[in-house]
C-alpha positions in Angstrom: 135.4 225.6 69.9 132.0 224.2 71.3 132.4 221.8 74.1 129.4 219.5 75.1 129.9 216.2 76.9 133.0 215.2 75.1 135.2 214.2 77.9 136.3 211.1 76.0 137.8 213.1 73.1 138.4 216.6 74.4 142.0 216.3 75.6 143.0 214.8 72.2 141.5 217.9 70.4 142.8 220.5 72.8 146.2 218.9 72.8 146.4 218.9 69.0 145.6 222.6 69.0 148.0 223.7 71.8 150.9 221.8 70.1 150.7 223.8 66.9 153.9 224.9 65.3 152.3 228.4 65.0 151.8 229.5 68.6 150.4 233.1 68.5 146.7 232.3 68.8 143.9 232.3 71.3 141.8 229.2 71.9 138.3 229.9 73.1 136.6 226.8 74.6 132.8 227.3 74.9 131.3 224.9 77.5 127.8 224.5 76.2 126.2 223.2 79.4 128.1 220.0 79.6 127.0 217.5 82.3 130.1 215.4 82.3 133.7 216.4 83.2 134.3 218.4 80.1 134.0 221.8 81.9 136.6 220.7 84.5 138.9 219.6 81.6 138.5 223.0 80.0 139.3 224.9 83.2 142.4 222.8 83.7 143.8 223.8 80.3 143.0 227.4 81.0 144.9 227.2 84.4 148.1 226.1 82.7 148.1 227.8 79.3 147.3 231.5 79.0 146.3 231.1 75.4 143.1 229.2 76.6 139.9 231.1 77.5 136.8 229.2 78.8 133.3 230.5 78.4 130.3 228.8 79.8 126.7 229.0 78.8 123.4 227.0 79.1 123.1 224.2 76.5 121.9 225.7 73.2 123.7 223.8 70.4 126.8 224.1 68.4 125.6 227.2 66.6 125.0 229.2 69.7 128.3 228.1 71.2 130.3 229.2 68.1 128.4 232.6 68.1 129.5 233.1 71.7 133.0 232.3 70.7 132.7 234.8 67.8 131.4 237.5 70.1 134.5 237.1 72.3 137.2 236.6 69.6 139.9 239.3 69.3 142.2 238.0 66.6 142.6 238.9 63.0 141.8 235.5 61.8 139.2 232.9 62.9 139.4 229.1 62.6 137.0 226.6 64.0 137.3 223.1 65.4 134.9 220.5 66.8 135.9 219.0 70.1 136.0 215.4 69.1 138.3 216.0 66.0 142.0 216.5 65.5 143.9 219.5 64.2 147.0 218.7 62.3 150.4 220.0 64.0 151.2 222.5 61.2 147.6 223.4 60.4 147.6 227.0 61.6 150.9 227.8 60.0 149.7 226.3 56.6 146.6 228.4 56.7 148.4 231.6 57.7 151.0 231.1 55.1 148.2 231.4 52.5 147.2 234.8 53.6 146.5 237.5 52.6 143.0 236.2 51.4 139.5 236.7 52.5 139.1 232.9 52.9 141.6 230.0 53.0 140.3 226.5 52.3 142.4 223.4 53.0 142.4 219.7 52.5 141.1 217.5 55.3 140.7 213.8 56.0 138.0 211.7 57.5 138.8 209.0 60.1 136.1 206.4 60.5 135.0 204.6 63.7 137.1 201.6 62.6 140.2 203.8 62.0 140.1 204.0 58.2 141.2 207.3 56.7 139.3 208.5 53.6 139.0 211.5 51.3 141.7 212.0 48.7 143.4 215.2 47.6 140.7 217.4 46.1 141.8 220.8 47.3 144.8 221.8 45.2 146.9 225.0 45.6 145.3 227.9 43.9 144.2 231.5 44.1 140.8 232.7 43.1 139.0 236.0 43.0 135.6 237.3 41.9 133.2 234.9 40.2 136.1 232.2 39.9 135.5 231.6 43.6 132.0 230.3 42.9 133.1 228.1 40.1 135.2 226.3 42.7 132.2 226.1 45.0 130.2 224.5 42.2 132.9 222.0 41.2 134.2 220.7 44.5 132.4 218.0 46.5 129.7 219.4 48.9 131.4 218.2 52.0 134.3 220.8 51.5 131.6 223.5 52.1 129.7 221.6 54.8 132.3 222.2 57.4 134.0 225.3 58.7 136.9 223.5 60.3 139.2 223.3 57.1 139.0 227.1 56.7 140.5 230.3 57.8 138.1 233.3 57.9 138.8 237.0 58.2 137.6 238.3 61.5 137.0 241.7 60.0 134.5 240.2 57.3 132.7 238.4 60.0 132.5 241.4 62.3 131.7 244.0 59.7 128.9 242.0 58.1 127.5 240.7 61.5 127.9 237.1 60.3 126.8 234.4 62.8 125.7 230.8 62.7 121.9 230.5 62.4 120.7 228.9 65.6 117.4 227.8 63.8 119.5 225.4 61.7 120.6 222.0 63.2 121.7 220.2 60.2 124.6 221.4 58.0 124.6 224.8 59.7 128.2 225.2 58.5 127.1 225.1 54.8 124.7 228.0 55.2 127.3 230.0 57.2 130.0 229.4 54.6 127.7 230.5 51.7 126.7 233.6 53.6 130.4 234.4 54.3 131.3 233.9 50.6 129.0 236.8 49.7 131.6 239.0 51.2 134.8 237.3 50.1 136.6 238.8 47.2 139.6 236.4 47.3 140.1 232.9 48.2 143.3 230.6 48.5 143.1 226.8 48.4 145.9 224.6 49.7 146.5 220.9 49.3 147.9 220.9 52.9 145.8 218.5 55.1 145.1 220.6 58.2 142.2 218.8 59.9 141.0 215.3 60.7 137.3 214.8 61.1 136.9 211.9 63.5 133.8 209.9 63.1 132.2 208.6 66.5 129.0 206.8 67.2 127.6 209.8 69.1 128.3 212.3 66.3 125.6 214.2 64.5 126.2 212.0 61.4 124.6 209.1 63.3 121.7 211.1 64.7 118.2 211.2 63.2 116.7 214.6 62.5 113.1 215.6 62.3 111.5 216.9 59.2 111.2 220.3 60.8 114.9 220.4 61.1 115.5 219.4 57.4 112.8 221.9 56.4 114.5 224.8 58.2 117.9 223.8 56.8 116.4 223.7 53.2 114.7 227.1 53.5 117.9 228.9 54.7 120.1 227.0 52.3 117.9 228.1 49.4 118.1 231.7 50.6 121.9 231.6 50.9 122.4 230.1 47.4 120.0 232.4 45.7 122.4 235.3 46.5 125.5 233.7 45.1 126.9 234.3 41.6 126.7 231.2 39.4 123.7 230.2 41.6 122.4 227.8 38.9 125.5 225.7 39.0 125.5 225.8 42.8 121.8 224.9 42.9 122.5 221.9 40.8 125.3 220.8 43.0 123.4 221.1 46.2 119.9 220.3 45.1 120.3 216.8 46.6 120.8 218.4 50.0 117.1 219.3 49.8 116.1 215.9 48.8 117.6 214.2 51.8 114.6 215.5 53.7 112.3 213.2 51.9 112.7 210.1 54.2 111.9 212.2 57.2 109.0 213.9 55.4 107.3 210.6 54.7 107.0 210.0 58.4 103.4 209.5 59.5 103.6 212.4 62.0 104.2 215.0 59.3 101.0 216.8 58.3 99.6 216.8 54.8 99.9 220.5 54.7 103.6 220.5 55.7 104.4 217.9 53.0 102.6 219.9 50.4 104.2 223.1 51.3 107.7 221.6 51.2 107.1 219.9 47.8 105.7 223.1 46.4 108.7 225.0 47.6 111.1 222.5 45.8 109.0 222.7 42.7 109.5 226.4 42.7 113.3 226.0 43.0 113.3 223.5 40.1 111.0 225.9 38.0 113.1 229.0 38.7 116.6 227.6 38.1 118.4 226.2 35.1 119.1 222.8 36.6 119.6 219.9 34.1 119.0 216.4 35.1 122.6 215.4 34.2 123.7 217.7 37.0 121.8 215.9 39.6 123.8 213.1 41.4 122.2 209.7 42.1 119.3 207.8 40.5 116.9 208.5 43.4 117.7 212.2 43.2 117.2 212.2 39.4 113.8 210.5 39.8 112.8 212.9 42.5 113.9 215.9 40.3 111.8 214.6 37.4 108.8 214.2 39.7 109.1 217.7 41.0 109.6 219.1 37.4 106.8 217.2 35.7 104.0 216.5 38.1 101.6 218.2 40.5 102.5 218.2 44.2 100.1 215.4 45.2 101.4 213.0 42.5 105.0 214.1 43.4 104.4 213.0 47.0 103.1 209.6 45.7 106.1 209.1 43.5 108.5 210.1 46.1 107.0 207.7 48.6 107.6 205.0 46.0 111.2 206.2 45.3 112.2 206.3 48.9 
């Protein structure tokens, strides 16, 4: 679990993990260069619970912290948590009960800053293998694949295929990791059990602005990951809007003409090489952007996109 300047929430998260009904696990806390009391809190837990290990590194972001945790993990299964969230009391037991499987995916909920709990039951109980796994990926809402925290991963698959989080990606890095992992998963179990609460807070990445360079990097590696998946046409259609959310940042005055042109040309290439129908594109702005990319040269696309956004 990455830990960076979360003294306000850290005890709540760690307590939720250490109070699990399933007790045979190791909790790796990776202090990612915290400047508040987070490191001291981590060490205090390690001093009184032998299941807790604390690793310390210079600040490098959530992906590098998770990677250090993966480098040091010794268990058969891997689960992730963010240090400002809550793991449900029976989460590990519910996930373990679904094995054997290469991947277990559970339901989770989302608690807003005001305390409202949202997200309904989407993840039903099911077992999938082969290409049926990717039909589920294409059907479910994208947010189920944009987090690693509602999942149980095989440590062997991660180790044997040298899977790590891409430190070049700072937006939706979980999405790319999950898709790369799925390339090696032959079986998947889904459960309606709610195992995790994503807790919105004003300092979370959801509320941070990101540069166009960050969106561009995410887009490049998301495209690469999806292109290797079975049923990629369906998955491209589902996730094409993730590329389009870069447009507001792209329209910033400090983005060069060359960078805008290159990005638009790449999206035009994705549209041209994949069987994506406009009915598969969610949202009116996304539909208009898709039509612009499909029908017009890059320069006109940029003008139309500026008008759309």
